[in-house]
C-alpha positions, -999 to +999 in steps of 0.1 A: -384+576-607-358+602-613-327+591-633-306+618-617-274+597-619-278+591-656-285+627-663-256+639-642-231+615-660-245+627-693-242+663-684-206+658-672-196+639-703-213+666-725-195+693-707-161+677-711-167+671-748-180+706-754-150+720-736-127+700-759-146+712-790-144+748-778-107+744-772-102+732-808-098+695-799-118+669-818-135+642-797-123+617-823-087+623-810-098+606-777-107+574-795-077+550-791-083+513-791-052+503-772-059+528-745-095+515-742-082+480-738-057+490-711-081+512-691-114+493-693-100+458-697-073+463-670-098+480-646-123+452-650-097+426-644-082+441-612-116+449-599-128+413-604-096+401-587-105+424-557-142+417-554-148+383-571-169+373-600-201+372-580-199+409-573-191+416-610-222+398-621-243+422-602-229+453-619-256+456-646-284+454-620-266+479-598-263+504-627-300+500-632-306+508-595-284+538-596-299+552-628-335+545-619-337+548-581-372+546-566-386+577-550-382+583-513-411+566-495-407+578-459-439+598-459-459+569-473-444+546-447-453+569-419-489+570-431-489+532-432-476+529-397-502+554-384-529+535-401-518+502-386-516+518-352-552+530-355-564+496-366-545+478-338-560+501-311-594+497-326-595+460-334-565+444-318-532+432-331-547+400-346-567+422-370-535+432-387-532+397-401-554+406-431-534+438-438-501+419-441-511+404-474-517+439-488-482+452-480-456+449-508-425+455-486-411+422-474-393+438-443-426+454-432-445+421-437-420+402-417-421+426-388-459+427-387-461+389-389-439+386-358-461+410-340-493+392-350-477+359-339-472+374-304-434+374-304-417+393-276-409+429-286-372+425-277-370+395-300-389+414-328-363+442-325-334+417-327-348+400-358-354+433-376-320+447-366-304+415-380-323+421-413-310+457-414-274+446-408-277+420-435-291+447-459-262+470-451-236+442-457-252+435-491-252+472-500-216+476-490-206+446-512-227+461-541-209+494-540-175+479-536-168+472-573-175+508-582-153+521-554-125+497-564-128+506-601-127+543-592-094+537-575-079+514-601-089+533-633-065+563-628-036+539-621-045+520-652-044+553-671-009+560-658+002+525-669-012+531-703+006+565-706+039+550-695+036+523-721+028+549-747+058+570-737+080+539-739+069+535-775+076+571-781+112+568-768+118+538-790+110+560-821+129+591-814+145+587-848+112+597-863+105+633-851+074+637-872+056+610-852+065+622-817+037+648-813+008+624-823+024+595-803+027+616-771-008+628-775-021+593-779-001+582-748-019+608-726-053+596-738-049+567-715-045+590-685-075+610-696-097+579-700-086+565-666-092+597-646-123+605-666-140+571-662-132+571-625-145+605-617-174+606-642-188+571-639-174+548-612-171+570-582-204+589-588-223+555-591-206+542-560-216+574-541-251+571-554-255+535-543-242+545-508-267+573-507-295+549-516-283+525-490-285+553-463-320+561-475-331+525-472-315+523-437-336+553-427-368+537-441-362+504-424-353+520-391-385+540-393-405+509-401-390+490-372-398+518-347-433+520-362-439+482-358-427+483-322-449+512-315-479+494-330-471+464-309-468+485-278-503+500-285-491+536-287-515+563-296-516+569-334-509+606-329-478+598-309-467+573-335-471+599-362-451+625-342-424+600-334-420+587-370-422+621-386-387+628-372-374+605-400-390+627-427-369+655-441-382+690-429-388+701-464-410+671-471-428+676-438-436+712-447-447+702-482-471+676-466-485+702-443-491+727-471-509+700-491-531+692-462-539+729-456-572+740-472-569+767-499-592+790-479-568+788-449-539+798-471-559+827-485-568+839-449-532+836-439-521+858-468-547+884-460-536+884-424-500+888-434-509+916-458-528+934-430 
């Protein structure tokens, strides 16, 4: 698992703080309790009003998914589908019943069970497509709170700044306090824009990217299951499903499968 999202947010935060330090500004000057309450409390409230409490309850789990996303499994899924195609051609579709118990992915198990049960291919496709549509709807709902928060947080920052400036204007009779008061007022804007662009929107985009990857994996799986049901040649199944694998991953797989001696012979030939 690669926590790229967590690393990216940490790097962005560190870069902002280092820039502030190099500019002579202390990070402690960004700590303002009223601004924190306005930005984070206000953003949480309006996001909950937009998405509902049920969506807000899922936020900790969604952060975990974004920060610890599983690796891409398309190559492994292609290998599984080819293996199933080979067994089905050799032993028949009913022989796949024993393999179903060994598969961890629920979507794959469901599709194979339909095939083993002798369900019509068109109906199998309809069922699996309905599963995919349901997954996309859940993923869209999961990313919505972060999208909404990314839009609301800057506005909450402006509200906090305006409130701070109102306080400044009420104390114009005390010139010595104007500078610190104005500085504190703009902390709200900084927190609102910063939280939106460093945390909320990146996490939302990460979840959307993971959803797209899962869509690709499930579409690959559906095509593979239907090919197995149709009795396609395993080599044809592999060629068909390999189109879902990124070219770089395909090249890496080919290099791993190439014997060392062949690589050495190729280098000798190129040198000649």
